[in-house]
N, C-alpha and C positions, 0 to 999 in steps of 0.2 A: 897761592896767597902770600899775601904779602905780608910782609909785616906787621904787627901789631891788629891785622884782621881775625875775625871770631867763626869757625869754622859756621855757624849759623846765619851770620854776617856777610861776610864775604859778595857771594852773589848780586843778592840785592843790592851792594851799593857796587859793585863792578858794571853792572846792566844796568844800574840810572848814567855811571859815568859813558857807557856803551851809547850809548840811546840818546844822549845830548849830542854826542863824536856824529851822530849819525843824524844830527839838528831834528832830531824828535821831540824833544825836549828843549823846554828854553834854562835858565841859567836855578830860575827860581825851582825846575822841578818839572811844571806842568807840559800836559802836551801840546803840541804845536801840531799846525794846520797848515804851517809855511804859506798862512797868505791867501787860500785859496779856500773859499766857499764850493763846497758838496748838497746835491740832493740824491734819490734816491738812484736815478736813472735821469739825463735830463738829454738832451740832444738840440739842434739848432735847426733843424727840418721837421717834422712828423716821421718822416722814412728814414731820418738819417743814423738813427742810434743803434750800432753793432749788435746793440742784444736783444733778444727773443723776444718777442713780446711779451709783456707779464710775467718774465723771469726776475727774479728775485735773489739775490745778491743771499748765499748759499753758506755758515757755519761749516766747514766738515769735521773739525778735528781742532784744541785748544790744550792749554797747558803747558807751550815750549816758552823757552825764554827770548826767545828773540827768530822771530825764522827769516827764510832770507832765498834769495838762488833760482826757484822752479824751475825745471827742467822735462820737458818730455822724451822718454824712448819712444821706437819707431812705433810702438804699439798701445801708445795715451798714457803708459803709466808716469805718474809726473814725482820727479824727484826734487828731495828742497833740503833745505840745512836750516836747521839750527845749529850757528855758532858758539852761544857760550855753553851750551850742552855738547859738544864738538862731538856732533852727529849731522847723518845723512838720514836723510828719512825719502820713504813709497810711500805713495798714496798708488795703488793702482784699480784698474778699472772697474772693478766692481767694488771698489770704493774701500779697501782694507787696508789698514795702513800697519807699514814695518818698519825700521829698522834696518833703512841698506849696510851701512858702518859707521863704527864706534872705536872706536877715535877716527878722525874725519881729517887732520891739520890743521879743523877750522872752519874748517869751507865756507868758501861764503855763496860767488855766483857759479853756478853748472852750468854746461855745455855737450851737450853727446851731439859727437861727429858723425857720417854717414855709414859708419863698421860698426857702429853702438857703443862706442868706450864712453866714457864721462868724465870730461874734465870738469877739473873744479880747481875754484883761485884756494887755493890753502894758503892763508896767509898767516899760521902760525909762527912758521921756518919761513914767510914774503915768498914761498913757493906756488907754481902753476905747477900741479897734474895730471897725470891721464891714467886713469881707473880700466882698470877690464873688470866689469858690470857681473859675467861669469865667476872667476876666479877671483876675483874684488882685489887684485892683483894693484899696488897702484907703479906708477915712471914716475919721477920728479923730471917735465921736460922743462924747467926752466928753473934756477936756483938764485942767477946776478945776471947784473948785466954792468959788464966794464971791472969785475972783479970786487963790486960793488953793491951789496944789499938789495932786494927792491925797494919799493917803502909798504909795498904789503897790496900784491893782487887784487882784484874786487872783484871784478865781471869776464866775462866771458864767452866769447863768440865765434866757433870755428866753420870757415872756409866750405864753398862744395869742395875744393882744393887736397880742403887736409891742412892748411894754413891756419892760426888764429890769430887771434886782437884780443887784447884782452888791456883793462885799468889799471891805471898804477897807482893811486890817489896817495895819501897820508892820513890815514885812523891810527892815532895811538893806540896800540889793545891792551886794555889791562893785563893780562896774561905776556905780555913780550915784555924778555932779560934784554933783552937790547937795549940800543941806546938812540940817538936823534937820530933824522930822517938820512943817507945815505949818499942818494942818488941827488940830482944836481935839479931834477924836475919833476912835477907831478902830470902824468903821460898819456902816453897810449903808446900799445906797443905790436911788433909785427913778430912773430916767430912762422915761418918759414915752412911749408913742408920740408923739406932737407932739414932743418932742425936750424936753420939761422935768425939770429934773434939781435931786432935794431926798433928802435926807438923810432913810433913815426911819425908824433906830434911832443911836444914838447911842451906849450900852450896852454896850458890848464891850469884852474888853479884848487879845481878839485874833480877831478873825475868820477865815473862813477857809472852806471847802466852801459851797456852796448850790445848792438843790435846791428845784424844787415839784412840786405836781403839776400831770398835764397837763391837768384838768379850769380850771389859774389859782386851785383857792381858798386853796390852805396852800401855807406856806414853812417852808422848815427849812431851818438858816442853824448852821452849827459855831462854837462858842465856845470854840479851841481851847487859850483861856489859863485860861479857869476851867473849863473839861471837861468839855463840856455840849454840849448841842444844842438848839437854843428850836426852837418849830414857830407858827406867826403866823395868824391871819386873814386872808385878801386881801380889801379890800374895791373896791369899781369902780374907786373913786380910784387904787389903785394904793395906798393905805395900809396898814400892818398892823394890826390889830387882836388883843390877847386873847393876848401873847405866854404863853406857857408851858413849862417844861421839856419838854422829850420823854424822853431821855435823859442819863442822866451820863454822859456819856463827851463825852472833844473828837475831833473829825475835820480831817483834812486834808479831804480831798475827799467824796463823796459820791454817790449815782443812786438810784435807785430804781426798783423791777418793776411788773408789772402785778397784781399783790393790794396796793400800796401795801404794801408793806417796807423801810426804811431802809436802804442798807448803808452802812458808816461806814469810814474810813484809817483807821488809824493804829498802830505800829505794824507788826511783822511780817506783818498780817494785815487780811482782810477780816471786818468782824463785822456782821451781820444783824437787823437789829431788826424785828418785828413794824408793825403801822399801830399798835396800844396799847404800844406804847414797849417792849415786854419781848425780852428776849433772846433769837434764832430761832438762830443761827447761826453758826458760828465759823468760817472758808477760812482755813489757813495759808497763807503766801508765802511765799518764799525769804527776799526782800529789806525793805525798809521798804517799805511800800502808801502811797504817795502821793495816788492818784485813780482811780476806776472807774467803766466805763460797760459798756451791754447795747450788744451790736454785730450783725454778719454778717446773711447773709440772708435767718434770720428771726426776728432779734434773741433767741433763746433763746444768748450768748454773753456771757459777763462778763466783760469785757479790763481788765487792772489795771494801772497802771505803777508800778513798783515800783525804787528805786536806781535803777540804771543800764539797765535790763528792762521791756517790756513782755511780760503774761504771760494765759492766758486759760486758761477754765474751762467745760466745757459745763453748762447748767443748765436745770433743771425747768422752771423760770418763766421770762416773756418781763420785757421791759424793757418799761417803761411806755406806750403811744404817744400818741403829744401831740394833740390834743381839738382 
């Protein structure tokens, strides 16, 4: 709590600052749709929608402060974060909600690796964690770069080989005791399977969501500050080549389906682009969407973190399976 804050006033004020920093509120405190118009489900062709015919977006749980970072385990259980409340929660395949970890280092984006370990962008101390789900033991795998604090890891994707790419924007959090940004860039980092950290691209205004293809050959990174998604070829050594603009739209989070379509979260919608970068569908969400993932027993349910809630919608397609 900051000096001058009363206990009953602190979190509402902090959360408003939070939402403004993430782009979900305007300076006047109104909800921002970031220029995106939404409908229940719209598609560019009658058979193009990835949503199951007749399916509607359903609210599963609410009452959180700010939901983010959904990630499925191998069984289809979905873990997600409530960063202001310092929790990682679990929505299991039977529809039961539980708290997995509290506190959790103010974790934001999450991702499971092939061994079932949960990686977390724990930005309270500007770190990247790896968590043993069975014992809840955490390992700090990254805490700085070049002897300087990271800006604040935001989202992470783990490669089939066990390396990890993560975004490092700078969203000044109300709970930080640190000073200003120490890194000389906002960028994308790669942690190799043997633990070597390198900045693979520092040319970003505000990097955010990140996802790779299951074969580990392509990486998609959102630059929400520049309002675009970049796509790269991933080299064997983890370096990134052939950066191209995939689409002209920023995003907070993203996921990928088994047809190669990319799902972006911005405003009150999940917007779907096919593998060629053409807009294919828009899924309306009642609150500002922050991130999404596929989960459930058959991996054909899209889970959406949005505002203070967790939503889902039944899909025609499956989430991309790790290879």
